[in-house]
C-alpha positions as protocol buffer text, in pm:
chain_id: "A"
residue {
  index: 1
  type: MET
  ca { x: 14278 y: -7534 z: 2436 }
}
residue {
  index: 2
  type: SER
  ca { x: 14241 y: -7738 z: 2139 }
}
residue {
  index: 3
  type: SER
  ca { x: 14545 y: -7859 z: 2007 }
}
residue {
  index: 4
  type: LYS
  ca { x: 14437 y: -7815 z: 1625 }
}
residue {
  index: 5
  type: PRO
  ca { x: 14300 y: -7475 z: 1538 }
}
residue {
  index: 6
  type: ILE
  ca { x: 13916 y: -7477 z: 1372 }
}
residue {
  index: 7
  type: PHE
  ca { x: 13848 y: -7232 z: 1106 }
}
residue {
  index: 8
  type: ALA
  ca { x: 13498 y: -7264 z: 1001 }
}
residue {
  index: 9
  type: ILE
  ca { x: 13353 y: -7149 z: 649 }
}
residue {
  index: 10
  type: MET
  ca { x: 13032 y: -7052 z: 609 }
}
residue {
  index: 11
  type: TYR
  ca { x: 12811 y: -7020 z: 274 }
}
residue {
  index: 12
  type: ASP
  ca { x: 12534 y: -6899 z: 123 }
}
residue {
  index: 13
  type: PHE
  ca { x: 12410 y: -7114 z: -93 }
}
residue {
  index: 14
  type: ASP
  ca { x: 12181 y: -6922 z: -411 }
}
residue {
  index: 15
  type: ARG
  ca { x: 12438 y: -6745 z: -637 }
}
residue {
  index: 16
  type: THR
  ca { x: 12711 y: -6784 z: -420 }
}
residue {
  index: 17
  type: LEU
  ca { x: 12816 y: -7143 z: -477 }
}
residue {
  index: 18
  type: CYS
  ca { x: 12584 y: -7203 z: -796 }
}
residue {
  index: 19
  type: PRO
  ca { x: 12433 y: -6920 z: -1045 }
}
residue {
  index: 20
  type: LYS
  ca { x: 12071 y: -6925 z: -944 }
}
residue {
  index: 21
  type: ASP
  ca { x: 11798 y: -7012 z: -709 }
}
residue {
  index: 22
  type: MET
  ca { x: 11820 y: -7415 z: -645 }
}
residue {
  index: 23
  type: GLN
  ca { x: 11456 y: -7423 z: -692 }
}
residue {
  index: 24
  type: GLU
  ca { x: 11484 y: -7299 z: -1055 }
}
residue {
  index: 25
  type: TYR
  ca { x: 11672 y: -7617 z: -1186 }
}
residue {
  index: 26
  type: GLN
  ca { x: 11416 y: -7912 z: -1185 }
}
residue {
  index: 27
  type: PHE
  ca { x: 11153 y: -7803 z: -905 }
}
residue {
  index: 28
  type: ILE
  ca { x: 10985 y: -7479 z: -1102 }
}
residue {
  index: 29
  type: PRO
  ca { x: 11038 y: -7650 z: -1428 }
}
residue {
  index: 30
  type: SER
  ca { x: 10810 y: -7968 z: -1327 }
}
residue {
  index: 31
  type: LEU
  ca { x: 10525 y: -7692 z: -1214 }
}
residue {
  index: 32
  type: GLY
  ca { x: 10545 y: -7601 z: -1585 }
}
residue {
  index: 33
  type: MET
  ca { x: 10604 y: -7285 z: -1472 }
}
residue {
  index: 34
  type: LYS
  ca { x: 10907 y: -7015 z: -1561 }
}
residue {
  index: 35
  type: ALA
  ca { x: 11093 y: -6904 z: -1283 }
}
residue {
  index: 36
  type: GLU
  ca { x: 11003 y: -6548 z: -1291 }
}
residue {
  index: 37
  type: ASP
  ca { x: 10674 y: -6651 z: -1281 }
}
residue {
  index: 38
  type: PHE
  ca { x: 10671 y: -6856 z: -926 }
}
residue {
  index: 39
  type: TRP
  ca { x: 10862 y: -6646 z: -736 }
}
residue {
  index: 40
  type: SER
  ca { x: 10595 y: -6341 z: -852 }
}
residue {
  index: 41
  type: VAL
  ca { x: 10329 y: -6555 z: -754 }
}
residue {
  index: 42
  type: ALA
  ca { x: 10532 y: -6632 z: -433 }
}
residue {
  index: 43
  type: ASN
  ca { x: 10636 y: -6263 z: -323 }
}
residue {
  index: 44
  type: ASN
  ca { x: 10269 y: -6113 z: -450 }
}
residue {
  index: 45
  type: TYR
  ca { x: 10114 y: -6377 z: -189 }
}
residue {
  index: 46
  type: ALA
  ca { x: 10352 y: -6274 z: 98 }
}
residue {
  index: 47
  type: TYR
  ca { x: 10242 y: -5891 z: 16 }
}
residue {
  index: 48
  type: GLU
  ca { x: 9924 y: -5998 z: 33 }
}
residue {
  index: 49
  type: HIS
  ca { x: 9915 y: -6191 z: 324 }
}
residue {
  index: 50
  type: ASN
  ca { x: 10182 y: -5968 z: 517 }
}
residue {
  index: 51
  type: MET
  ca { x: 10424 y: -6279 z: 569 }
}
residue {
  index: 52
  type: ASP
  ca { x: 10750 y: -6405 z: 537 }
}
residue {
  index: 53
  type: LYS
  ca { x: 10897 y: -6449 z: 171 }
}
residue {
  index: 54
  type: ILE
  ca { x: 11025 y: -6786 z: 254 }
}
residue {
  index: 55
  type: ASN
  ca { x: 10750 y: -6901 z: 427 }
}
residue {
  index: 56
  type: ALA
  ca { x: 10542 y: -6789 z: 122 }
}
residue {
  index: 57
  type: TYR
  ca { x: 10718 y: -6943 z: -144 }
}
residue {
  index: 58
  type: MET
  ca { x: 10761 y: -7320 z: 75 }
}
residue {
  index: 59
  type: TYR
  ca { x: 10347 y: -7251 z: 64 }
}
residue {
  index: 60
  type: ILE
  ca { x: 10314 y: -7197 z: -287 }
}
residue {
  index: 61
  type: MET
  ca { x: 10558 y: -7489 z: -358 }
}
residue {
  index: 62
  type: ILE
  ca { x: 10262 y: -7711 z: -149 }
}
residue {
  index: 63
  type: LYS
  ca { x: 9991 y: -7564 z: -324 }
}
residue {
  index: 64
  type: LYS
  ca { x: 10102 y: -7584 z: -680 }
}
residue {
  index: 65
  type: SER
  ca { x: 10228 y: -7925 z: -620 }
}
residue {
  index: 66
  type: ARG
  ca { x: 9872 y: -8004 z: -468 }
}
residue {
  index: 67
  type: GLU
  ca { x: 9713 y: -7833 z: -774 }
}
residue {
  index: 68
  type: LEU
  ca { x: 9833 y: -8021 z: -1032 }
}
residue {
  index: 69
  type: GLY
  ca { x: 9829 y: -8359 z: -821 }
}
residue {
  index: 70
  type: LEU
  ca { x: 10175 y: -8382 z: -779 }
}
residue {
  index: 71
  type: SER
  ca { x: 10357 y: -8567 z: -500 }
}
residue {
  index: 72
  type: LEU
  ca { x: 10610 y: -8376 z: -307 }
}
residue {
  index: 73
  type: THR
  ca { x: 10793 y: -8610 z: -106 }
}
residue {
  index: 74
  type: ARG
  ca { x: 11140 y: -8536 z: 60 }
}
residue {
  index: 75
  type: ASP
  ca { x: 11288 y: -8798 z: -145 }
}
residue {
  index: 76
  type: LYS
  ca { x: 11131 y: -8593 z: -463 }
}
residue {
  index: 77
  type: ILE
  ca { x: 11258 y: -8272 z: -319 }
}
residue {
  index: 78
  type: VAL
  ca { x: 11607 y: -8424 z: -235 }
}
residue {
  index: 79
  type: GLY
  ca { x: 11634 y: -8518 z: -640 }
}
residue {
  index: 80
  type: CYS
  ca { x: 11569 y: -8181 z: -737 }
}
residue {
  index: 81
  type: GLY
  ca { x: 11936 y: -8128 z: -615 }
}
residue {
  index: 82
  type: GLU
  ca { x: 12068 y: -8346 z: -878 }
}
residue {
  index: 83
  type: ASN
  ca { x: 12111 y: -8107 z: -1180 }
}
residue {
  index: 84
  type: ILE
  ca { x: 12237 y: -7767 z: -962 }
}
residue {
  index: 85
  type: GLU
  ca { x: 12485 y: -7615 z: -1144 }
}
residue {
  index: 86
  type: LEU
  ca { x: 12780 y: -7518 z: -1018 }
}
residue {
  index: 87
  type: PHE
  ca { x: 13041 y: -7236 z: -1033 }
}
residue {
  index: 88
  type: PRO
  ca { x: 13361 y: -7293 z: -1154 }
}
residue {
  index: 89
  type: GLY
  ca { x: 13571 y: -7480 z: -865 }
}
residue {
  index: 90
  type: VAL
  ca { x: 13336 y: -7542 z: -617 }
}
residue {
  index: 91
  type: ALA
  ca { x: 13299 y: -7915 z: -676 }
}
residue {
  index: 92
  type: GLU
  ca { x: 13675 y: -7931 z: -614 }
}
residue {
  index: 93
  type: TRP
  ca { x: 13699 y: -7655 z: -337 }
}
residue {
  index: 94
  type: PHE
  ca { x: 13564 y: -7839 z: -16 }
}
residue {
  index: 95
  type: SER
  ca { x: 13848 y: -8116 z: -45 }
}
residue {
  index: 96
  type: ARG
  ca { x: 14151 y: -7861 z: -157 }
}
residue {
  index: 97
  type: LEU
  ca { x: 14103 y: -7650 z: 161 }
}
residue {
  index: 98
  type: ASN
  ca { x: 14020 y: -7932 z: 380 }
}
residue {
  index: 99
  type: LYS
  ca { x: 14384 y: -8048 z: 265 }
}
residue {
  index: 100
  type: PHE
  ca { x: 14551 y: -7718 z: 288 }
}
residue {
  index: 101
  type: GLY
  ca { x: 14405 y: -7678 z: 630 }
}
residue {
  index: 102
  type: ASP
  ca { x: 14550 y: -8032 z: 694 }
}
residue {
  index: 103
  type: ASP
  ca { x: 14906 y: -7953 z: 571 }
}
residue {
  index: 104
  type: HIS
  ca { x: 14875 y: -7635 z: 804 }
}
residue {
  index: 105
  type: GLY
  ca { x: 14765 y: -7784 z: 1113 }
}
residue {
  index: 106
  type: VAL
  ca { x: 14427 y: -7620 z: 1071 }
}
residue {
  index: 107
  type: GLN
  ca { x: 14081 y: -7828 z: 1080 }
}
residue {
  index: 108
  type: VAL
  ca { x: 13891 y: -7692 z: 810 }
}
residue {
  index: 109
  type: GLU
  ca { x: 13466 y: -7706 z: 815 }
}
residue {
  index: 110
  type: HIS
  ca { x: 13212 y: -7590 z: 594 }
}
residue {
  index: 111
  type: TYR
  ca { x: 12847 y: -7459 z: 703 }
}
residue {
  index: 112
  type: VAL
  ca { x: 12581 y: -7358 z: 489 }
}
residue {
  index: 113
  type: LEU
  ca { x: 12329 y: -7069 z: 607 }
}
residue {
  index: 114
  type: SER
  ca { x: 12023 y: -7060 z: 332 }
}
residue {
  index: 115
  type: SER
  ca { x: 11732 y: -6936 z: 279 }
}
residue {
  index: 116
  type: GLY
  ca { x: 11697 y: -7209 z: -8 }
}
residue {
  index: 117
  type: LEU
  ca { x: 11602 y: -7560 z: 65 }
}
residue {
  index: 118
  type: LYS
  ca { x: 11777 y: -7824 z: 287 }
}
residue {
  index: 119
  type: GLU
  ca { x: 11648 y: -8121 z: 111 }
}
residue {
  index: 120
  type: ILE
  ca { x: 11770 y: -7966 z: -239 }
}
residue {
  index: 121
  type: ILE
  ca { x: 12110 y: -7915 z: -101 }
}
residue {
  index: 122
  type: GLU
  ca { x: 12162 y: -8237 z: 44 }
}
residue {
  index: 123
  type: GLY
  ca { x: 12059 y: -8389 z: -305 }
}
residue {
  index: 124
  type: SER
  ca { x: 12343 y: -8162 z: -482 }
}
residue {
  index: 125
  type: ALA
  ca { x: 12695 y: -8257 z: -533 }
}
residue {
  index: 126
  type: ILE
  ca { x: 12902 y: -8079 z: -267 }
}
residue {
  index: 127
  type: GLY
  ca { x: 12579 y: -8177 z: -25 }
}
residue {
  index: 128
  type: LYS
  ca { x: 12807 y: -8421 z: 199 }
}
residue {
  index: 129
  type: CYS
  ca { x: 13064 y: -8161 z: 202 }
}
residue {
  index: 130
  type: PHE
  ca { x: 12879 y: -7965 z: 446 }
}
residue {
  index: 131
  type: LYS
  ca { x: 12956 y: -8042 z: 828 }
}
residue {
  index: 132
  type: GLN
  ca { x: 12595 y: -7922 z: 917 }
}
residue {
  index: 133
  type: ILE
  ca { x: 12353 y: -7753 z: 677 }
}
residue {
  index: 134
  type: TYR
  ca { x: 12132 y: -7515 z: 810 }
}
residue {
  index: 135
  type: ALA
  ca { x: 11853 y: -7382 z: 553 }
}
residue {
  index: 136
  type: SER
  ca { x: 11475 y: -7415 z: 515 }
}
residue {
  index: 137
  type: GLU
  ca { x: 11330 y: -7739 z: 553 }
}
residue {
  index: 138
  type: PHE
  ca { x: 10951 y: -7896 z: 504 }
}
residue {
  index: 139
  type: LEU
  ca { x: 10767 y: -8103 z: 774 }
}
residue {
  index: 140
  type: TYR
  ca { x: 10602 y: -8415 z: 624 }
}
residue {
  index: 141
  type: ASP
  ca { x: 10300 y: -8596 z: 714 }
}
residue {
  index: 142
  type: ASP
  ca { x: 10235 y: -8966 z: 753 }
}
residue {
  index: 143
  type: SER
  ca { x: 10220 y: -9046 z: 375 }
}
residue {
  index: 144
  type: GLY
  ca { x: 10552 y: -8845 z: 324 }
}
residue {
  index: 145
  type: ASN
  ca { x: 10389 y: -8478 z: 136 }
}
residue {
  index: 146
  type: ALA
  ca { x: 10517 y: -8179 z: 282 }
}
residue {
  index: 147
  type: VAL
  ca { x: 10273 y: -8018 z: 479 }
}
residue {
  index: 148
  type: PHE
  ca { x: 10406 y: -7735 z: 625 }
}
residue {
  index: 149
  type: SER
  ca { x: 10757 y: -7525 z: 711 }
}
residue {
  index: 150
  type: LYS
  ca { x: 10939 y: -7726 z: 965 }
}
residue {
  index: 151
  type: SER
  ca { x: 11189 y: -7427 z: 958 }
}
residue {
  index: 152
  type: VAL
  ca { x: 11222 y: -7082 z: 825 }
}
residue {
  index: 153
  type: VAL
  ca { x: 11541 y: -6948 z: 747 }
}
residue {
  index: 154
  type: ASN
  ca { x: 11571 y: -6580 z: 612 }
}
residue {
  index: 155
  type: TYR
  ca { x: 11803 y: -6341 z: 635 }
}
residue {
  index: 156
  type: THR
  ca { x: 11824 y: -6191 z: 990 }
}
residue {
  index: 157
  type: SER
  ca { x: 11746 y: -6568 z: 1166 }
}
residue {
  index: 158
  type: LYS
  ca { x: 12052 y: -6676 z: 959 }
}
residue {
  index: 159
  type: THR
  ca { x: 12265 y: -6506 z: 1238 }
}
residue {
  index: 160
  type: GLN
  ca { x: 12134 y: -6720 z: 1522 }
}
residue {
  index: 161
  type: PHE
  ca { x: 12367 y: -7021 z: 1311 }
}
residue {
  index: 162
  type: VAL
  ca { x: 12675 y: -6786 z: 1336 }
}
residue {
  index: 163
  type: TYR
  ca { x: 12629 y: -6802 z: 1731 }
}
residue {
  index: 164
  type: ARG
  ca { x: 12607 y: -7170 z: 1689 }
}
residue {
  index: 165
  type: ILE
  ca { x: 12919 y: -7254 z: 1472 }
}
residue {
  index: 166
  type: ASN
  ca { x: 13112 y: -7031 z: 1714 }
}
residue {
  index: 167
  type: LYS
  ca { x: 12948 y: -7217 z: 2040 }
}
residue {
  index: 168
  type: GLY
  ca { x: 12919 y: -7570 z: 1885 }
}
residue {
  index: 169
  type: VAL
  ca { x: 12535 y: -7605 z: 1976 }
}
residue {
  index: 170
  type: PHE
  ca { x: 12427 y: -7740 z: 1638 }
}
residue {
  index: 171
  type: ASP
  ca { x: 12079 y: -7876 z: 1767 }
}
residue {
  index: 172
  type: VAL
  ca { x: 11834 y: -7620 z: 1629 }
}
residue {
  index: 173
  type: SER
  ca { x: 11620 y: -7733 z: 1929 }
}
residue {
  index: 174
  type: ASN
  ca { x: 11864 y: -7583 z: 2189 }
}
residue {
  index: 175
  type: ASP
  ca { x: 11818 y: -7272 z: 2272 }
}
residue {
  index: 176
  type: TYR
  ca { x: 11952 y: -7327 z: 2647 }
}
residue {
  index: 177
  type: ASP
  ca { x: 12290 y: -7370 z: 2552 }
}
residue {
  index: 178
  type: LEU
  ca { x: 12286 y: -7102 z: 2247 }
}
residue {
  index: 179
  type: ASN
  ca { x: 12161 y: -6834 z: 2474 }
}
residue {
  index: 180
  type: ARG
  ca { x: 12373 y: -6921 z: 2795 }
}
residue {
  index: 181
  type: SER
  ca { x: 12637 y: -6736 z: 2876 }
}
residue {
  index: 182
  type: THR
  ca { x: 12954 y: -6883 z: 2748 }
}
residue {
  index: 183
  type: LEU
  ca { x: 13350 y: -6774 z: 2807 }
}
residue {
  index: 184
  type: GLU
  ca { x: 13523 y: -6670 z: 2444 }
}
residue {
  index: 185
  type: SER
  ca { x: 13793 y: -6905 z: 2532 }
}
residue {
  index: 186
  type: ASP
  ca { x: 13524 y: -7216 z: 2582 }
}
residue {
  index: 187
  type: ARG
  ca { x: 13384 y: -7163 z: 2236 }
}
residue {
  index: 188
  type: ARG
  ca { x: 13425 y: -7434 z: 1965 }
}
residue {
  index: 189
  type: VAL
  ca { x: 13520 y: -7166 z: 1688 }
}
residue {
  index: 190
  type: PRO
  ca { x: 13675 y: -6821 z: 1780 }
}
residue {
  index: 191
  type: PHE
  ca { x: 13521 y: -6552 z: 1568 }
}
residue {
  index: 192
  type: GLN
  ca { x: 13855 y: -6470 z: 1439 }
}
residue {
  index: 193
  type: ASN
  ca { x: 13844 y: -6804 z: 1277 }
}
residue {
  index: 194
  type: MET
  ca { x: 13516 y: -6758 z: 1095 }
}
residue {
  index: 195
  type: LEU
  ca { x: 13445 y: -6664 z: 759 }
}
residue {
  index: 196
  type: TYR
  ca { x: 13141 y: -6589 z: 571 }
}
residue {
  index: 197
  type: ILE
  ca { x: 13042 y: -6605 z: 188 }
}
residue {
  index: 198
  type: GLY
  ca { x: 12747 y: -6432 z: 41 }
}
residue {
  index: 199
  type: ASP
  ca { x: 12654 y: -6234 z: -249 }
}
residue {
  index: 200
  type: GLY
  ca { x: 12437 y: -5991 z: -180 }
}
residue {
  index: 201
  type: LEU
  ca { x: 12209 y: -5753 z: 63 }
}
residue {
  index: 202
  type: SER
  ca { x: 12045 y: -6042 z: 223 }
}
residue {
  index: 203
  type: ASP
  ca { x: 12405 y: -6160 z: 341 }
}
residue {
  index: 204
  type: VAL
  ca { x: 12475 y: -5846 z: 498 }
}
residue {
  index: 205
  type: PRO
  ca { x: 12348 y: -5922 z: 841 }
}
residue {
  index: 206
  type: CYS
  ca { x: 12599 y: -6239 z: 843 }
}
residue {
  index: 207
  type: MET
  ca { x: 12894 y: -6050 z: 665 }
}
residue {
  index: 208
  type: LYS
  ca { x: 12858 y: -5750 z: 922 }
}
residue {
  index: 209
  type: MET
  ca { x: 12828 y: -5951 z: 1233 }
}
residue {
  index: 210
  type: VAL
  ca { x: 13141 y: -6179 z: 1176 }
}
residue {
  index: 211
  type: LYS
  ca { x: 13343 y: -5892 z: 1067 }
}
residue {
  index: 212
  type: ALA
  ca { x: 13256 y: -5695 z: 1378 }
}
residue {
  index: 213
  type: TYR
  ca { x: 13358 y: -5988 z: 1583 }
}
residue {
  index: 214
  type: GLY
  ca { x: 13712 y: -6016 z: 1450 }
}
residue {
  index: 215
  type: GLY
  ca { x: 13629 y: -6266 z: 1165 }
}
residue {
  index: 216
  type: HIS
  ca { x: 13641 y: -6238 z: 774 }
}
residue {
  index: 217
  type: SER
  ca { x: 13371 y: -6193 z: 496 }
}
residue {
  index: 218
  type: ILE
  ca { x: 13349 y: -6215 z: 173 }
}
residue {
  index: 219
  type: ALA
  ca { x: 13066 y: -6117 z: -110 }
}
residue {
  index: 220
  type: VAL
  ca { x: 13079 y: -6295 z: -458 }
}
residue {
  index: 221
  type: TYR
  ca { x: 12977 y: -6163 z: -800 }
}
residue {
  index: 222
  type: LYS
  ca { x: 12873 y: -6323 z: -1148 }
}
residue {
  index: 223
  type: ASP
  ca { x: 12831 y: -6054 z: -1344 }
}
residue {
  index: 224
  type: ASP
  ca { x: 12863 y: -5652 z: -1354 }
}
residue {
  index: 225
  type: ALA
  ca { x: 12532 y: -5612 z: -1196 }
}
residue {
  index: 226
  type: GLY
  ca { x: 12674 y: -5825 z: -909 }
}
residue {
  index: 227
  type: LYS
  ca { x: 12973 y: -5664 z: -896 }
}
residue {
  index: 228
  type: ALA
  ca { x: 12834 y: -5302 z: -828 }
}
residue {
  index: 229
  type: LEU
  ca { x: 12659 y: -5437 z: -586 }
}
residue {
  index: 230
  type: VAL
  ca { x: 12939 y: -5590 z: -371 }
}
residue {
  index: 231
  type: ASP
  ca { x: 13131 y: -5279 z: -498 }
}
residue {
  index: 232
  type: ASP
  ca { x: 12858 y: -5094 z: -236 }
}
residue {
  index: 233
  type: LEU
  ca { x: 12922 y: -5348 z: 26 }
}
residue {
  index: 234
  type: LEU
  ca { x: 13289 y: -5322 z: -13 }
}
residue {
  index: 235
  type: TYR
  ca { x: 13273 y: -4939 z: 27 }
}
residue {
  index: 236
  type: HIS
  ca { x: 13038 y: -4895 z: 335 }
}
residue {
  index: 237
  type: ASP
  ca { x: 13291 y: -5168 z: 513 }
}
residue {
  index: 238
  type: ARG
  ca { x: 13025 y: -5415 z: 537 }
}
residue {
  index: 239
  type: VAL
  ca { x: 13278 y: -5672 z: 406 }
}
residue {
  index: 240
  type: ASP
  ca { x: 13643 y: -5738 z: 367 }
}
residue {
  index: 241
  type: TYR
  ca { x: 13687 y: -5852 z: 33 }
}
residue {
  index: 242
  type: ILE
  ca { x: 13508 y: -5904 z: -299 }
}
residue {
  index: 243
  type: TYR
  ca { x: 13544 y: -6144 z: -540 }
}
residue {
  index: 244
  type: PRO
  ca { x: 13444 y: -6302 z: -863 }
}
residue {
  index: 245
  type: THR
  ca { x: 13232 y: -6651 z: -880 }
}
residue {
  index: 246
  type: ASP
  ca { x: 13576 y: -6881 z: -936 }
}
residue {
  index: 247
  type: TYR
  ca { x: 13686 y: -7097 z: -696 }
}
residue {
  index: 248
  type: THR
  ca { x: 13927 y: -7240 z: -921 }
}
residue {
  index: 249
  type: GLU
  ca { x: 14304 y: -7305 z: -750 }
}
residue {
  index: 250
  type: ASP
  ca { x: 14491 y: -7010 z: -711 }
}
residue {
  index: 251
  type: SER
  ca { x: 14174 y: -6776 z: -800 }
}
residue {
  index: 252
  type: GLY
  ca { x: 14151 y: -6433 z: -624 }
}
residue {
  index: 253
  type: ILE
  ca { x: 13893 y: -6603 z: -301 }
}
residue {
  index: 254
  type: ASP
  ca { x: 14110 y: -6928 z: -338 }
}
residue {
  index: 255
  type: MET
  ca { x: 14441 y: -6793 z: -236 }
}
residue {
  index: 256
  type: THR
  ca { x: 14264 y: -6475 z: -7 }
}
residue {
  index: 257
  type: VAL
  ca { x: 14087 y: -6831 z: 188 }
}
residue {
  index: 258
  type: LYS
  ca { x: 14408 y: -6996 z: 189 }
}
residue {
  index: 259
  type: ASN
  ca { x: 14576 y: -6695 z: 364 }
}
residue {
  index: 260
  type: MET
  ca { x: 14345 y: -6695 z: 597 }
}
residue {
  index: 261
  type: ILE
  ca { x: 14354 y: -7049 z: 676 }
}
residue {
  index: 262
  type: ARG
  ca { x: 14755 y: -6979 z: 724 }
}
residue {
  index: 263
  type: ILE
  ca { x: 14694 y: -6703 z: 957 }
}
residue {
  index: 264
  type: ALA
  ca { x: 14467 y: -6926 z: 1187 }
}
residue {
  index: 265
  type: ALA
  ca { x: 14739 y: -7190 z: 1180 }
}
residue {
  index: 266
  type: VAL
  ca { x: 15000 y: -6901 z: 1288 }
}
residue {
  index: 267
  type: GLU
  ca { x: 14763 y: -6715 z: 1580 }
}
residue {
  index: 268
  type: HIS
  ca { x: 14731 y: -7090 z: 1730 }
}
residue {
  index: 269
  type: LYS
  ca { x: 15083 y: -7164 z: 1747 }
}
residue {
  index: 270
  type: LEU
  ca { x: 15145 y: -6790 z: 1901 }
}
residue {
  index: 271
  type: SER
  ca { x: 14875 y: -6852 z: 2154 }
}
residue {
  index: 272
  type: THR
  ca { x: 14961 y: -7206 z: 2231 }
}
residue {
  index: 273
  type: GLU
  ca { x: 15306 y: -7064 z: 2307 }
}
residue {
  index: 274
  type: HIS
  ca { x: 15250 y: -6789 z: 2482 }
}
residue {
  index: 275
  type: SER
  ca { x: 15000 y: -7031 z: 2734 }
}
residue {
  index: 276
  type: ARG
  ca { x: 15326 y: -7259 z: 2742 }
}
residue {
  index: 277
  type: GLN
  ca { x: 15573 y: -6973 z: 2889 }
}
residue {
  index: 278
  type: CYS
  ca { x: 15271 y: -6880 z: 3169 }
}
residue {
  index: 279
  type: ALA
  ca { x: 15241 y: -7174 z: 3271 }
}
residue {
  index: 280
  type: LEU
  ca { x: 15621 y: -7188 z: 3318 }
}
residue {
  index: 281
  type: ILE
  ca { x: 15628 y: -6884 z: 3518 }
}
residue {
  index: 282
  type: ASN
  ca { x: 15333 y: -6953 z: 3698 }
}
residue {
  index: 283
  type: LYS
  ca { x: 15529 y: -7307 z: 3840 }
}
residue {
  index: 284
  type: ILE
  ca { x: 15802 y: -7099 z: 3889 }
}
residue {
  index: 285
  type: ILE
  ca { x: 15662 y: -6806 z: 4123 }
}
């Protein structure tokens, strides 16, 4: 057993850590389009061609850039993360919880599970705060321009990353270790030490799965419409808690997550003591 338990916090990104879709801060305006027009084109394309909506919006990003003669390099997309606005307290949230965990003997780790773009998240002010970023990503040609969707993360495929974090199998090309049978005691992060934070229906598969396995789930909201949605999630027992998108110190979500970390610390101490006593008895017998 590890001398220090790990507590893994998994986040959706858009409307969970920032107020709107990440493409709307810089990329879509660079096309001379309004956000609602871009998403309408992308969603209609998905409907017309019976394709995944994530694949569709990534294709439209490439198509519109080519039509306008604009380059779509990785550096350009990463740069689109620079202007992302964060909810109150998010910028300080990660270091604050890391320190709180250290003070209680717990290693706190942060992960993103998003249908947005990995490149944009990497370019954001908090991109370096995550142990792993699991998000959609482009494949680039020899000239450096995006040509294809290398990775597509939708609301159901997000669940595989919960298992990757649980088992410590971070390489997305490694399906063997992900799918092979692994004893609970050999898993890197037990489900009870996992928390998923998201804002809506696209997060429900992860929220419900983590909750069902003994972990925690929180739904956040930024306005009255969002509150109505998460109220329904709580009413139907799909999440454990709901909070506004205020991540400042001593806010509701801040205090609740800290209590989860405290519980992880206490349960680890109790489990360690139980194992110690069992080992002593085995020696005597």
